[in-house]
C-alpha positions in Angstrom: 174.0 298.1 -133.1 170.0 298.2 -133.6 167.9 295.6 -132.0 164.3 294.8 -133.5 161.4 295.5 -130.6 159.4 292.1 -130.0 155.8 291.9 -130.8 153.1 291.9 -127.8 152.5 288.7 -128.8 155.7 286.8 -128.7 156.3 288.2 -125.5 153.6 287.4 -124.0 153.5 283.5 -125.1 157.2 283.6 -124.1 155.8 284.8 -120.6 153.6 282.1 -120.8 156.1 279.1 -121.3 158.2 280.9 -118.4 155.4 280.3 -116.9 154.5 276.7 -117.5 158.1 276.0 -116.6 158.2 277.7 -113.5 154.7 275.6 -112.3 156.5 272.3 -113.6 160.1 272.7 -112.2 161.1 269.7 -110.1 164.4 271.0 -109.1 166.2 274.0 -108.8 168.6 273.5 -111.7 165.4 273.3 -113.9 164.9 276.9 -112.7 168.4 277.6 -113.5 168.7 276.6 -116.9 165.1 278.3 -117.7 166.5 281.4 -116.4 169.7 280.9 -118.3 167.2 280.6 -121.4 165.1 283.8 -121.0 168.5 286.1 -120.5 169.8 284.9 -123.8 166.5 285.9 -125.4 167.2 289.4 -123.4 170.4 289.3 -125.1 168.6 288.8 -128.8 166.8 292.0 -127.8 169.2 294.2 -127.0 168.4 293.9 -123.1 171.8 292.9 -122.2 171.7 295.2 -119.1 168.5 293.5 -117.4 170.1 290.3 -118.5 173.7 290.9 -116.7 171.6 292.4 -113.7 169.4 289.0 -113.9 172.5 286.7 -114.2 173.5 288.6 -111.1 170.9 288.5 -108.7 170.3 284.8 -109.8 174.3 284.1 -108.9 173.2 286.3 -105.9 170.0 284.0 -104.7 172.3 280.6 -105.3 174.8 281.8 -103.1 172.5 282.4 -100.1 170.6 278.8 -100.9 173.9 277.1 -101.2 176.3 278.9 -98.8 174.6 281.4 -96.4 170.9 280.5 -95.7 172.4 276.5 -94.6 175.0 278.5 -91.9 172.4 280.4 -90.4 170.1 279.3 -87.6 167.0 277.3 -88.0 164.7 280.3 -87.2 166.6 282.5 -90.2 166.9 279.6 -92.3 162.9 278.9 -91.9 161.6 282.2 -92.2 164.2 283.2 -95.2 164.6 280.1 -97.4 160.6 279.7 -98.5 161.0 283.8 -99.6 164.3 283.3 -101.5 163.4 279.6 -103.4 160.1 281.1 -104.8 162.2 284.5 -105.9 164.1 282.1 -107.6 161.8 280.2 -109.4 160.0 283.3 -110.4 162.9 285.2 -112.0 162.3 283.3 -115.7 159.2 285.7 -115.5 160.2 288.7 -113.6 163.0 288.9 -116.4 160.1 288.2 -118.9 157.8 291.1 -118.0 160.6 293.5 -117.5 161.2 292.7 -121.2 157.4 293.6 -121.9 158.3 296.8 -119.8 160.9 298.0 -120.8 160.1 296.9 -125.1 156.6 297.4 -125.3 155.5 300.9 -125.3 150.9 300.6 -124.2 149.7 300.8 -127.6 151.7 298.5 -129.0 150.8 296.0 -126.2 146.4 297.2 -126.9 146.7 296.9 -130.8 148.1 293.4 -130.3 145.7 292.5 -127.9 142.8 293.5 -130.7 144.5 291.4 -133.1 143.9 288.4 -131.0 140.7 289.1 -130.9 140.4 289.4 -127.0 137.7 290.3 -125.0 137.6 294.3 -124.5 137.6 294.4 -120.5 140.4 291.8 -121.1 142.5 294.6 -122.7 141.4 296.9 -120.4 142.6 295.3 -117.7 145.8 294.2 -118.9 146.7 297.5 -120.3 146.3 299.0 -117.2 148.4 296.6 -115.7 151.2 297.3 -118.1 150.8 300.8 -117.5 150.5 300.3 -113.1 154.1 299.5 -112.7 155.9 302.2 -114.6 153.7 305.0 -112.9 154.9 303.2 -109.4 158.4 303.6 -110.2 158.0 307.0 -111.1 156.1 307.8 -107.6 159.6 305.9 -106.3 162.0 308.1 -108.2 159.5 311.5 -106.8 159.8 309.6 -103.2 163.6 309.8 -103.3 164.4 312.7 -104.8 161.8 314.7 -101.7 164.1 312.3 -99.5 166.9 313.7 -100.9 165.7 317.1 -100.0 164.9 317.1 -97.0 167.5 315.1 -95.8 165.0 312.0 -94.1 167.4 309.4 -91.6 168.2 305.9 -93.1 166.1 304.4 -90.4 163.3 306.0 -91.3 163.9 305.8 -95.4 161.7 302.0 -95.6 158.8 304.0 -94.2 158.9 306.7 -96.6 159.2 304.4 -99.0 155.9 302.3 -97.8 153.7 304.8 -96.3 153.4 306.9 -99.6 153.3 303.6 -101.7 150.5 301.9 -100.2 148.7 305.1 -99.8 148.3 306.3 -104.0 148.5 302.4 -105.0 145.0 302.5 -105.6 144.2 306.1 -106.5 147.0 305.1 -109.5 145.3 302.2 -110.2 142.3 303.9 -110.7 143.4 306.9 -112.6 145.0 304.8 -115.1 141.8 303.4 -115.5 140.3 306.1 -116.2 142.7 307.6 -118.5 142.3 305.0 -120.5 138.1 305.2 -120.6 138.8 308.7 -121.7 141.0 307.7 -124.3 138.2 304.8 -126.1 140.0 301.8 -125.5 137.0 300.5 -124.1 134.5 302.1 -127.5 132.7 299.8 -129.6 134.3 301.5 -132.8 136.7 300.1 -134.8 139.8 300.6 -133.2 143.0 302.0 -135.9 146.7 301.9 -135.3 149.9 303.9 -136.4 152.4 301.5 -135.1 153.1 298.5 -137.8 152.2 294.9 -135.3 153.8 291.6 -136.7 156.0 288.9 -136.4 159.9 289.3 -137.1 162.2 286.3 -137.8 163.8 287.2 -134.2 160.4 287.4 -132.4 159.9 283.7 -134.6 163.6 282.2 -133.3 163.2 283.5 -129.7 159.7 281.7 -129.2 160.9 278.7 -130.9 164.3 278.9 -128.7 162.5 279.2 -125.7 160.1 276.0 -126.3 163.4 273.9 -127.4 164.8 275.0 -123.9 161.7 274.3 -121.9 161.2 271.1 -123.2 164.6 269.8 -123.2 165.4 271.1 -119.4 162.2 269.4 -118.7 163.5 265.8 -120.1 166.8 266.3 -119.4 168.0 268.1 -116.3 167.1 266.4 -113.4 168.6 266.1 -110.1 
């Protein structure tokens, strides 16, 4: 079965709604319901693996908050409860961001932003941001392959991941910015695009579904 790729503008609109729902969340049930709404959107766009992973991660965070953290000493509870709670609150935004990164290429994203008539500096910054996370993911895969060749002990793996990534993070951002400039992203000339950008019925349905879902969750889901 083939699925329609989301229009980047629809993805950004859903991401905006996910952020609004996150900031207006008053109890955990509202955040869990909002995550459920985003999971349905992921399934509509054919991202079943991300949807299943998000659902599993939500169940894991719920079990940690409900069963594990209350049984731990107070020091551990105070240390990890804030991190677990914030991760659970941000999960709808993270899943929507994963949808954009997986389904929308950089040139489609830039073309959609130009149709929105946004400032060129903002378009450049957002294009570099979208390309940044796949670049870091590729760097992590290279580090993983290098550690397999050298048989790095388990105790040193965290250090071997963090140090190269921290050192290359700034360099990667500078290289992506330079690459975008070389390709003429900030040129004043009128741009053309070989990809047709437009809203589909799936985009319209998903946007309306999230709007209605956020409103109903904030009104009816209470403690």
